[in-house]
C-alpha positions in Angstrom: 78.7 134.9 87.2 80.0 135.4 90.7 76.5 135.4 92.1 75.7 132.3 90.1 78.7 130.4 91.4 78.0 131.6 95.0 74.4 130.4 94.7 75.6 127.1 93.1 77.8 126.4 96.2 74.8 126.4 98.5 72.5 124.5 96.0 75.1 121.8 95.4 75.8 121.4 99.1 72.1 120.8 99.7 71.9 118.3 96.8 74.9 116.4 98.1 73.6 116.3 101.6 70.4 114.7 100.2 72.6 112.3 98.2 74.4 111.3 101.3 71.1 110.2 102.8 70.5 108.1 99.7 74.0 106.5 100.0 73.3 105.6 103.6 70.0 104.0 102.7 71.5 102.0 99.8 74.4 100.9 101.9 72.0 99.6 104.7 69.7 98.0 102.1 72.6 96.3 100.3 74.0 94.8 103.5 70.6 93.3 104.4 69.5 92.3 100.9 72.2 92.3 98.2 69.7 91.2 95.6 67.8 94.5 96.0 70.8 96.5 94.6 70.1 95.9 91.0 71.7 98.0 88.2 68.4 98.9 86.6 67.4 100.5 89.9 70.6 102.4 90.5 71.3 103.7 87.0 68.8 106.6 87.2 69.9 107.9 90.5 71.2 111.5 90.6 74.4 112.4 92.4 74.9 108.7 93.4 77.0 106.2 91.5 76.9 102.4 92.2 79.9 100.6 90.9 80.6 96.8 91.2 84.2 95.9 91.9 86.3 92.9 91.2 87.6 91.1 94.3 91.1 92.7 94.0 90.0 96.0 92.4 90.7 99.3 94.2 87.9 101.8 94.7 88.3 105.0 92.7 86.6 108.4 92.9 84.9 109.7 89.8 87.4 111.4 87.6 87.0 114.8 86.1 89.1 116.5 83.5 89.4 119.9 82.0 86.9 122.6 82.9 84.7 120.1 84.8 87.6 119.3 87.1 88.3 123.0 87.6 84.6 123.7 88.3 84.5 120.7 90.7 87.4 121.9 92.7 85.8 125.4 92.8 82.5 124.1 94.0 83.6 121.3 96.3 86.8 122.6 97.8 85.2 122.6 101.3 83.1 119.4 100.8 84.1 116.1 102.3 82.1 113.3 100.7 83.8 109.9 100.6 82.9 106.8 98.7 81.7 103.6 100.6 83.0 100.2 99.6 80.7 97.3 100.8 81.5 93.6 101.0 78.2 92.0 100.5 77.0 88.7 101.9 77.1 87.0 98.5 80.8 87.8 98.1 80.5 90.7 95.8 82.0 94.1 96.3 80.2 97.3 95.5 81.2 101.0 95.7 78.5 103.5 96.5 79.7 107.1 96.2 78.4 110.6 95.8 79.0 111.8 92.2 78.7 115.6 91.7 79.1 115.4 88.0 75.4 115.9 87.3 75.3 119.0 89.4 78.6 120.2 87.8 77.0 119.8 84.4 74.0 121.8 85.5 76.1 124.6 86.8 78.3 124.5 83.7 75.2 124.7 81.5 74.0 127.7 83.5 77.4 129.3 83.2 77.4 128.7 79.4 74.0 130.2 79.1 75.1 133.2 81.1 78.3 133.6 79.0 76.2 133.3 75.8 73.8 136.0 77.1 76.7 138.3 78.1 78.3 137.7 74.7 75.1 138.5 72.9 74.6 141.6 75.1 78.2 142.7 74.4 77.7 142.2 70.7 74.5 144.2 70.7 76.3 146.9 72.8 79.2 147.1 70.3 76.8 147.2 67.4 74.8 150.0 69.1 78.0 151.9 69.9 79.2 151.5 66.4 75.9 152.7 65.0 75.9 155.7 67.4 79.5 156.5 66.6 78.9 156.3 62.9 75.9 158.5 63.2 77.8 161.0 65.2 80.7 160.8 62.8 78.3 161.3 59.9 77.1 164.5 61.6 80.7 165.6 62.1 81.6 164.8 58.5 78.6 166.9 57.3 79.7 169.7 59.7 83.2 169.5 58.3 82.0 169.7 54.7 79.8 172.7 55.6 82.7 174.4 57.4 84.9 173.9 54.3 82.2 175.5 52.2 81.9 178.4 54.6 85.7 178.9 54.6 85.5 178.9 50.8 83.0 181.8 50.9 79.8 179.7 50.4 77.7 181.2 53.2 74.4 179.8 51.9 75.2 176.3 53.1 72.8 175.0 55.9 72.7 171.8 58.0 69.6 169.7 58.2 68.0 169.8 61.6 67.3 166.1 62.2 68.4 163.3 64.4 69.3 163.6 68.0 68.5 166.7 70.0 72.2 167.6 70.2 72.5 167.3 66.4 69.5 169.5 66.0 70.9 172.1 68.4 74.3 172.0 66.6 72.6 172.4 63.2 70.5 175.3 64.5 73.5 177.1 65.9 75.5 176.5 62.7 72.7 177.8 60.6 72.3 180.9 62.7 76.0 181.4 62.4 76.0 181.2 58.6 72.9 183.4 58.5 74.7 186.0 60.6 77.8 185.7 58.4 75.8 186.0 55.3 73.9 189.0 56.7 77.2 190.6 57.8 78.7 190.1 54.4 75.6 191.7 52.8 75.7 194.6 55.2 79.4 195.1 54.6 78.8 195.0 50.8 76.0 197.6 51.2 78.1 199.6 53.6 81.0 199.6 51.2 78.8 200.7 48.3 77.2 203.4 50.5 80.7 204.6 51.7 81.9 204.8 48.1 78.7 206.8 47.2 79.2 209.1 50.2 82.8 209.6 49.2 81.8 210.5 45.7 79.2 212.9 47.1 81.7 214.5 49.4 84.2 214.9 46.6 81.4 216.3 44.4 80.3 218.7 47.1 83.9 219.8 47.8 84.5 220.4 44.1 81.3 222.3 43.7 82.1 224.4 46.7 85.6 225.2 45.5 84.4 225.9 42.0 81.1 227.6 42.5 81.5 229.4 45.8 85.2 229.9 46.6 86.2 230.1 42.9 83.7 232.8 42.3 85.0 234.8 45.2 88.6 234.4 44.0 87.5 235.5 40.5 85.8 238.5 42.0 88.8 239.4 44.1 91.0 239.1 41.0 88.7 241.3 39.0 88.5 243.9 41.7 92.3 243.9 42.0 92.5 244.6 38.3 89.9 247.4 38.7 92.0 249.1 41.3 94.7 249.8 38.7 92.2 251.4 36.5 90.5 253.6 39.1 93.5 254.6 41.1 92.7 258.3 40.5 89.0 257.8 41.7 89.0 257.7 45.5 85.3 256.8 45.8 85.6 253.9 43.5 88.8 252.7 45.1 87.1 252.8 48.6 84.0 250.9 47.3 86.2 248.3 45.6 88.3 247.9 48.8 85.2 247.3 50.9 84.0 244.7 48.4 87.4 243.1 48.5 87.2 242.8 52.3 83.7 241.4 52.0 84.8 238.8 49.5 87.8 237.9 51.5 85.7 237.4 54.6 83.3 235.1 52.8 86.2 233.3 51.3 87.7 232.8 54.8 84.4 231.6 56.2 84.0 229.1 53.3 87.5 227.7 53.9 86.8 227.4 57.7 83.6 225.5 56.9 85.4 223.1 54.6 88.3 222.5 57.1 85.8 222.0 59.9 84.0 219.4 57.8 87.2 217.6 57.0 88.7 217.7 60.5 87.6 219.3 63.8 90.5 221.8 64.1 89.1 223.0 67.5 90.5 219.8 69.1 94.0 221.0 68.4 93.4 224.3 70.2 90.8 223.6 72.8 90.3 221.0 75.6 87.8 218.2 74.8 85.1 219.7 77.0 85.3 223.1 75.4 85.4 221.6 71.9 82.2 219.6 72.6 80.6 222.6 74.1 81.3 224.6 70.9 79.9 221.8 68.8 76.7 221.7 70.8 76.4 225.4 70.7 76.8 225.6 66.9 74.4 222.7 66.4 71.8 224.3 68.6 72.1 227.6 66.6 71.7 225.8 63.3 68.9 223.4 64.2 66.9 225.5 66.7 66.7 222.6 69.1 67.4 223.1 72.8 70.6 221.1 73.6 72.4 221.1 77.0 75.8 219.6 77.7 77.0 218.4 81.1 80.7 217.4 81.4 82.5 216.2 84.5 84.9 218.6 86.1 88.0 216.5 85.7 88.1 214.4 82.5 91.0 212.0 81.9 93.6 212.9 79.2 92.8 211.2 75.9 94.9 210.7 72.8 94.2 212.8 69.7 92.6 209.9 67.8 90.3 209.1 70.7 89.2 212.7 71.1 88.5 212.9 67.4 86.4 209.7 67.6 84.4 211.1 70.6 83.9 214.4 68.8 82.7 212.7 65.6 80.5 210.3 67.4 78.7 213.1 69.2 78.5 215.0 65.9 76.9 212.1 64.1 74.5 211.4 66.9 73.3 215.0 66.9 72.9 214.9 63.1 70.7 211.7 63.5 68.6 213.5 66.1 68.1 216.4 63.8 67.2 214.2 60.8 65.1 211.4 62.4 64.1 212.0 66.1 61.7 214.9 65.8 62.8 216.1 69.2 62.6 219.5 70.8 65.2 218.9 73.6 68.5 217.0 73.7 70.6 216.3 76.7 74.3 215.3 76.5 76.3 214.1 79.4 80.0 213.1 79.5 81.5 211.8 82.8 83.9 209.2 84.1 83.3 206.7 86.9 84.8 203.4 88.0 87.5 203.5 85.3 84.9 204.1 82.6 84.3 207.2 80.4 80.6 207.4 79.6 78.8 209.5 77.0 75.0 209.7 77.1 72.9 211.4 74.5 69.1 211.5 75.1 66.3 213.2 73.3 62.5 213.6 73.8 61.6 212.6 70.2 59.1 210.0 68.9 61.2 206.9 69.6 60.4 203.5 68.3 59.7 199.9 69.4 63.1 198.7 68.2 66.3 200.1 66.9 66.3 201.0 63.2 68.4 199.0 60.7 71.9 200.5 60.9 72.8 202.9 58.2 76.0 204.7 57.4 75.7 207.0 60.5 75.0 204.2 63.0 77.7 202.0 61.4 80.2 204.8 61.7 79.3 205.3 65.4 79.6 201.6 66.1 83.0 201.5 64.4 84.2 204.5 66.3 83.0 202.9 69.6 84.9 199.8 68.7 88.0 201.8 67.9 87.7 203.3 71.4 87.5 199.9 72.9 84.1 200.6 74.2 80.5 199.5 73.8 77.7 201.5 72.2 74.1 200.9 73.1 71.0 202.4 71.5 67.7 202.4 73.6 64.3 203.6 72.4 60.7 203.4 73.5 57.7 204.8 71.6 57.0 208.3 72.6 60.0 208.4 75.0 62.7 209.3 72.5 66.1 207.8 71.8 69.0 207.3 74.1 72.6 206.5 72.9 75.1 205.3 75.6 78.8 204.9 75.0 80.9 203.1 77.7 84.6 203.3 77.2 87.4 201.9 79.4 90.0 204.5 80.3 92.8 202.0 79.8 91.9 201.8 76.1 92.7 205.4 75.7 
């Protein structure tokens, strides 16, 4: 609108300059030949008004009211165009003046068209914004409903991937989140069932061991003790019975030690962490017949009892997995600390795989122990290059 008004100032000024020339021509013509100034000739002139006056009538400028007056003052504030009053030879008086009303009407029509166009554009913009906002709010409403369903435990809900690219990305991320939650719930359910089954197996194994193994030794010891009363006067029988009692007590003690070791690593209470891990590796190597070497840093930081137990059990579970699944002939274990981190690395030369296996109870327990230590557990494998398990644990977490 500002550009239009600015251009109108120059255009109107040129038009009125041309109209001044017409006024000069009509004035000279009317003074020479009043008859030539006929109304039918002057009615169709643009920007020029010819008005016949009475003898005592005062000349007046064209009046303008309302918006036309405001627009006239805006366009002609700097213009100086005066009306001419002529006393003709035949006694008549005529006023010839420049009248900008035609030009003002044209400018006003242009302004009205511009305002109408701007109004239409504004209306279309508002409708477009309303449509876009409603569409976006529709997506948010759908997302809110889906989140309410997820919070209610309905993890099978999915968003439709349609509409704008942002909406499709949001739907894709939400669907991946719900799929991960659903998979996590399924894994937790399976893990819970497996843990309950393992718990029952451990209880069954413990009961069978106490009843079939240790119970038999206790029954034998009791029978041999009763026999001693009957053969007190038979030195050879007493000596043989005492040797059998010592043998049974030794087996009983070994059985109890094995049970206690399975329930809790007692060596952690009596040995430093490095020596306890060394004893674990030595015993595992003797049982499995797999070469296993342990390297431990000279100065390990002091850890709390729960953290030492987690590290011990994590290494124990990792070695058990190597014996069961890796098919390895060599295992290397390294425990060291550097840059405020305690790192445990377990590597074998087994078969390896393209990708990590689906976590079972053993891997889940190792991941949970790493999380309890405040660390991160990574499993790396390549076909034919064996498995590598790396634990990185911040010392502050201990």
